[in-house]
ZATIMAR-522883 format. One record per residue (C-alpha): residue number from 0; x, y, z; chain. Coordinates in steps of 0.2 Angstrom, whole numbers. Example, Ala and Ser with C-alpha at 12.3 -4.5 7.8 and 13.67 -1.06 7.14 Angstrom:
k	u	v	w	c
0	62	-22	39	A
1	68	-5	36	A
//
This chain:
k	u	v	w	c
0	-1	-1	-1	A
1	15	11	5	A
2	22	12	-14	A
3	6	10	-24	A
4	0	26	-13	A
5	17	37	-15	A
6	14	31	-35	A
7	-4	37	-37	A
8	0	52	-28	A
9	14	58	-37	A
10	6	54	-54	A
11	-11	64	-50	A
12	2	78	-44	A
13	13	78	-61	A
14	-4	75	-73	A
15	-12	90	-63	A
16	5	100	-64	A
17	7	97	-82	A
18	-12	101	-87	A
19	-11	117	-75	A
20	4	124	-85	A
21	-2	119	-103	A
22	-21	126	-100	A
23	-16	140	-88	A
24	-9	159	-91	A
25	2	162	-77	A
26	-4	174	-60	A
27	-24	173	-70	A
28	-36	167	-59	A
29	-50	157	-67	A
30	-66	159	-58	A
31	-73	138	-54	A
32	-82	145	-38	A
33	-83	159	-38	A
34	-78	171	-27	A
35	-71	156	-17	A
36	-62	144	-26	A
37	-51	145	-45	A
38	-39	141	-53	A
39	-22	152	-53	A
40	-7	146	-62	A
41	7	150	-49	A
42	27	148	-47	A
43	32	143	-29	A
44	51	146	-29	A
45	50	147	-9	A
46	43	134	3	A
47	27	129	11	A
48	15	147	8	A
49	28	157	0	A
50	39	158	14	A
51	60	159	9	A
52	55	164	-10	A
53	70	164	-22	A
54	77	150	-7	A
55	69	135	-9	A
56	82	125	-15	A
57	86	123	4	A
58	72	110	3	A
59	81	100	-8	A
60	93	91	6	A
61	79	92	19	A
62	68	81	6	A
63	80	69	2	A
64	80	66	23	A
65	61	66	22	A
66	62	52	8	A
67	76	43	16	A
68	66	41	33	A
69	51	35	27	A
70	58	23	13	A
71	67	17	31	A
72	52	16	41	A
73	44	7	27	A
74	55	-7	24	A
75	59	-6	46	A
76	44	-17	47	A
77	26	-21	47	A
78	14	-6	51	A
79	-4	-3	51	A
80	-15	2	36	A
81	-16	17	41	A
82	0	23	43	A
83	7	14	26	A
84	-8	23	17	A
85	-1	41	26	A
86	16	38	26	A
87	14	33	6	A
88	5	48	2	A
89	20	62	11	A
90	34	52	1	A
91	24	56	-17	A
92	19	71	-11	A
93	39	74	-6	A
94	42	68	-23	A
95	30	78	-31	A
96	39	95	-28	A
97	56	89	-27	A
98	52	85	-45	A
99	47	102	-47	A
100	61	111	-39	A
101	73	100	-47	A
102	67	102	-64	A
103	61	119	-64	A
104	68	128	-49	A
105	53	132	-43	A
106	33	121	-38	A
107	19	122	-48	A
108	4	127	-39	A
109	-14	130	-46	A
110	-29	129	-33	A
111	-34	146	-26	A
112	-45	145	-12	A
113	-43	166	-12	A
114	-40	166	9	A
115	-26	152	8	A
116	-10	152	-2	A
117	-9	143	-19	A
118	-7	125	-17	A
119	-7	108	-29	A
120	-10	91	-25	A
121	7	87	-18	A
122	3	98	-5	A
123	-12	93	-1	A
124	-6	73	1	A
125	7	80	13	A
126	-6	91	23	A
127	-17	77	24	A
128	-4	65	28	A
129	5	75	41	A
130	-14	79	49	A
131	-16	59	47	A
132	-1	55	55	A
133	-5	65	72	A
134	-22	61	73	A
135	-17	42	72	A
136	-5	44	86	A
137	-16	56	98	A
138	-31	45	94	A
139	-26	26	89	A
140	-29	14	104	A
141	-10	12	111	A
142	0	-3	108	A
143	10	-7	123	A
144	23	-19	127	A
145	21	-30	141	A
146	32	-25	154	A
147	46	-35	162	A
148	49	-39	180	A
149	65	-33	184	A
150	65	-37	202	A
151	68	-59	200	A
//
C-alpha cells in the first residue's frame, strides 16, 4: 500500500501540474466557484506558503532526508494500513514537489482558495498525511508492550 499510494499521488500531482501549465495562464485566476475557488497557475520559488521566496533549493536536502527516512521506516517492519497509506501519501507529495523544484527551479501551484496560499496535489497529500499521522498518534489505541519484571 505504501508504494502504490506514493506512486498514485506522484502521478496525479505531476499530471495535474502538466495540465495546469498547458491550460492556464500564469497568475491569471480562472473562477471555478467564484468568489471562493479559482484555478490560478503560480510558480512558488519558496517553501510552504511562499516563505523563503527564491530559496526553495534549501528544501532539496531536507526532502532527500524525508524520502530516505520514509523508505527506511517502511522497510523496517509491518505497520498498520493507515500508517502505510499516510506515509505513502507523504512520500508521493514530497517527491512531486521535489521533481518540480529540481526540474524547474520552482513548484507549480494551481488551486486557489483566495484566503489561503495557492497549492497543488502534492501539498494536499503532504498536509493530509501529516494531519492524519498526528490524529493517528493521538487517537489510535496504544499498543503497549508487556513490562518485564526486573526485580526477579
